[in-house]
N, C-alpha and C positions, 0 to 999 in steps of 0.2 A: 504494500500500500504506500509506504513512504517513497518507494521508487517511482510509483505512478504520479504522486504529488510533485516530486522533483521534476519529472518529465514534463508535466503540465506547466510548471513555473518556467522551466527552461524554454519551452516552445513559445510561450506567451512573451517572455522577455525578448526573444529573438525578433518576433513580429514588431513589438513596440520599438525596440532599438533600431531595427533595420528599415522600418516603415513598409514592411511587406504587406501585400494585399491578400495573402493566403494564410489562414489559421488552420493548422492541422493538429487536432487533438484526438486522432484515432488511436485505438488500442491503449487507452489511458485508464481503464476501469472506472469511468465516470458513471454514476447513477443519476446525476443531475449536472447541468451546466453550472460551474462554480460561480456563485453570486459575486464573489470578490473580484472576478475578472471584469465585471462591468465597470468598476471604478478604475482598475489598472489600465483598461483599454479605452477609457472614455475619450481620450484625445485621438485615437486611431480607429475607432469603431466605424466611422464613416468611410474609411479607406479600405476596409476589408470587403473583398469581392467574392472570396471563396472560403467556405468553412467546411472542414471535414471532421465529423464526429463519429466516424464509422467504427464498428466493432467495440462499442462500449456497452453499458448496461442501462442506458437512458430509458426511462418509462414515460417521460414527458418533457416538453420544453415550455417555458413560461412565455407569457406575452412580452415580458421584458427582453427576452432574447431577440424577438422579431422587431421590436421597436428600437432596439439598440443598434442592430446591424442592418440598417435600412437599405444599404447599397449592394446587398448580396446579389451575385449573378448565378452562383452555383452553391448548392447545399447538399452535402453527402451525409445522410443519416443511416446508412446501410448497417445492418447487423446489430440492431438495438432491440428494445422491448416496447417500442411505441405502438399505441393503439389508436391515437387520434392526434390532431394538430389543433393548436389554439386558433381562434378566429383572426388573430392579428397577423397570421401568415399573409393575409391579403394586403398588408401594408408594404410588402416587398414588391415594389413597382419595377424592379430591374431583374428579378429572378427569372433565369432562363432554364435552369435544370435543377431537378430535385430527385435524389436517389433515396427511396424509402424501402428498398429491397431488404428481405430477411428481417422483417419486423413482425408485429402481431396485429396488423390491421385486419379486422373482420368485415369492415365496410370501406368502400371507396371514400377517401378523405375529400368530401365535397367542398371543403373550404378552399381547395386548390382551384376550383372552378372560377374563383374571383381573382386569380392571378393571371391577368391577360397576357403577360409577357412570357409565360411558360412555353418552352419549346419541347421539353422532354420531361416525362414523368416515369420514373422506374418504381414499380410496385411488385416486382418479381418476388416470388416465394413469401407470400403473406397468406391470409385465409379469407380473401375477398370472394364473395359469391356473385354479387350484382354490380354492374358497372353502368353509370349514367352516360351511355354512348351518345345519346341525343344531346345532352348538355355539353359533352366534350367537343362536339362538332361546332359549338358556338365560340370556342376559344380561338381567337384569331391567329395566334402564333404557334399553336400546337403542331409539332411534327411527328412525335413518337410517344406512345404509351406502351410500356412493357408490363404485361400482366401474366407472364409465364409462371407456372408452378403455383397457381391459385386454384381454389375450389369453385371456379366459375360456373354459374348456371348458364350453360351455353344455349339453352332454349330461348332465353330472353336476350341473348347477345346478338345484335344484328351486325354481323361482320361485313356483309357485302353491300351495305347501304351506300348508294352513290354520294350521300352527303358527307361520308367520312373522308376527310382530306388529310389524314395523318396516318402514320403507320401504327397499327394495332397488333401488338405481339401477344399471342395467347398460347 
């Protein structure tokens, strides 16, 4: 545990000191985003465009996370224990890609439908049964939705609809 805390501190210090735009806290045994980092990173949060929190033990992210890192382009939350997203994800007006693969989603996170800039949504290997394909078609920038390895109800999934203008991987 002490090693994981030291790794987080080291990675955050590098970002703050170097002015990097990528924060990588993957494989740090985090069960929550450390609240102390909001203070430490307050001067650089607006410059962070890429955050990787993959392969941790996150069960949720707070609204503060999304309202602090408002300039995110890519968010990698792969391999956690997430079941839902807070409504404040819709404040990410620059987000192009979100990776939520290998989490615990049982329903498609419909809050993503309000992020008009999203080009790629990866929900591979969750427990999703139903997908709002009709609503996804109204997302103007969407290019790809990965739903492989889910328990999809394929009877309700209209894969060949001419209105689908994005790649739907099932």
